[in-house]
C-alpha positions in Angstrom: 117.2 63.7 100.4 120.0 61.9 102.0 117.7 61.0 104.9 115.2 59.5 102.4 118.0 57.3 100.9 119.1 56.2 104.4 115.5 55.4 105.3 115.1 53.2 102.2 118.5 51.6 102.9 117.7 50.7 106.5 114.3 49.3 105.3 116.1 47.2 102.7 118.5 45.9 105.4 115.5 45.2 107.7 113.6 43.3 105.0 116.7 41.2 104.0 117.4 40.3 107.6 113.9 39.1 108.4 112.9 37.6 105.0 114.4 35.3 102.4 115.3 38.2 100.1 118.9 38.5 99.2 120.6 41.8 98.2 123.5 42.0 95.8 126.7 43.8 95.3 125.0 46.9 93.9 123.3 47.4 97.3 126.5 47.1 99.2 128.2 49.6 96.8 125.2 51.9 97.3 125.4 51.7 101.1 129.1 52.4 101.0 128.8 55.4 98.6 125.9 56.7 100.7 128.1 56.6 103.8 130.9 58.5 102.0 128.3 61.0 100.7 126.9 61.6 104.2 130.4 62.2 105.4 131.0 64.8 102.7 127.7 66.4 103.6 128.7 66.7 107.3 132.1 68.1 106.2 130.3 70.7 104.1 132.4 70.1 101.0 132.2 73.0 98.5 131.0 70.9 95.5 128.6 68.7 97.5 125.6 69.4 95.3 127.5 68.5 92.2 128.7 65.2 93.7 125.2 64.5 95.0 123.7 65.1 91.6 126.2 62.7 90.0 125.5 60.2 92.7 121.7 60.3 92.0 122.4 60.1 88.2 124.4 57.0 88.6 121.8 55.6 91.0 119.1 56.3 88.5 120.8 54.1 85.9 121.2 51.4 88.5 125.0 51.4 88.8 124.2 51.0 92.5 121.0 50.7 94.4 119.3 51.2 97.8 116.2 49.0 97.5 115.9 45.2 97.3 113.9 45.4 94.1 114.7 47.0 90.8 112.6 47.9 87.8 114.8 46.8 84.9 114.5 47.9 81.4 117.8 46.5 80.1 119.6 43.3 81.2 122.1 42.1 83.8 125.7 41.2 83.7 126.6 37.8 85.3 129.9 36.2 86.2 129.8 32.4 86.8 126.0 32.5 87.2 126.2 35.3 89.9 124.3 38.4 88.9 126.8 41.3 89.2 125.1 44.4 87.7 121.5 44.9 86.6 121.3 47.6 84.0 117.9 49.4 84.4 116.1 52.3 86.0 115.8 52.9 89.7 112.7 55.0 90.3 113.8 56.2 93.7 117.0 57.9 92.5 115.3 59.1 89.4 112.6 60.9 91.4 115.2 62.3 93.8 117.2 63.5 90.9 114.2 65.2 89.4 113.4 66.8 92.8 117.1 67.9 93.0 116.9 69.6 89.6 113.7 71.4 90.5 115.1 72.6 93.9 118.6 73.6 92.6 117.6 74.6 89.1 119.8 77.8 89.0 122.9 75.9 90.2 122.2 73.0 87.8 121.9 75.5 84.9 125.3 77.0 85.7 126.9 73.5 85.9 125.3 72.4 82.6 126.4 75.5 80.8 129.9 75.1 82.1 129.9 71.5 80.8 128.5 72.5 77.5 131.0 75.4 77.1 128.6 78.3 76.7 129.9 81.8 76.2 131.3 83.9 79.1 128.4 86.4 79.0 125.8 83.7 79.7 128.0 82.3 82.5 128.3 85.8 84.0 124.5 86.3 83.8 123.9 82.9 85.5 126.4 83.7 88.2 124.6 87.0 88.8 121.3 85.1 89.1 122.9 82.7 91.5 124.2 85.6 93.7 120.7 87.1 93.6 119.3 83.8 94.7 121.7 83.6 97.7 121.1 87.3 98.4 117.4 86.6 99.0 118.1 83.5 101.1 120.7 85.2 103.3 118.6 88.3 104.1 117.3 86.7 107.3 120.8 85.8 108.6 122.4 87.8 111.4 125.6 89.9 110.7 127.7 87.4 112.7 126.3 84.5 110.6 127.1 86.4 107.4 130.7 87.1 108.7 131.1 83.4 109.3 130.2 82.6 105.7 132.8 85.2 104.5 135.5 83.8 106.8 135.0 80.3 105.5 134.7 80.7 101.7 135.9 77.2 101.0 132.8 75.8 102.8 130.3 77.7 100.6 129.7 78.4 96.9 131.4 81.6 95.6 128.0 83.1 94.8 126.9 82.6 98.4 130.1 84.3 99.7 129.6 87.2 97.3 125.9 87.6 98.4 127.0 87.6 102.1 129.6 90.3 101.4 127.0 92.4 99.6 124.6 92.1 102.5 127.3 93.0 105.0 128.3 96.1 103.0 124.7 97.2 102.8 124.0 96.7 106.5 127.2 98.5 107.4 126.5 101.4 105.1 123.0 101.7 106.7 124.5 102.1 110.1 126.5 105.1 109.0 
């Protein structure tokens, strides 16, 4: 999804360089935040998905943008005749946010329940679902790849580390 945003950003820069279209402060903010987000992705920050979802949510409400055009439902804020912020909807970020929610629905559910303060039993059940999700995903990994996940727990979600430990224990017990 980050690559899609970079593609649109580079296209926007291309269009503004070779046409009379002018981009605003929101675009430059978007490009800067996208650069920071890409750096966080490369560094494999533990809460990257949460940060990315917040990034897409803010982009959906046009706090910053990546395209040279905007579908605006609201209005804009101007200072001295210069348009500063256009309040509206950005279809690209909205669609990417929807795709993100579909792809990471179990993780999104856990975060939303934590934000809404649901009971501990529901949180434990969702954590168990998340461990099971990672358990299925990690089945194809080699034992050395699983050990690298366990050795760097800060680089992965706790449920992923728990699933890797479980698979390692199962494989080692099968050897005996």
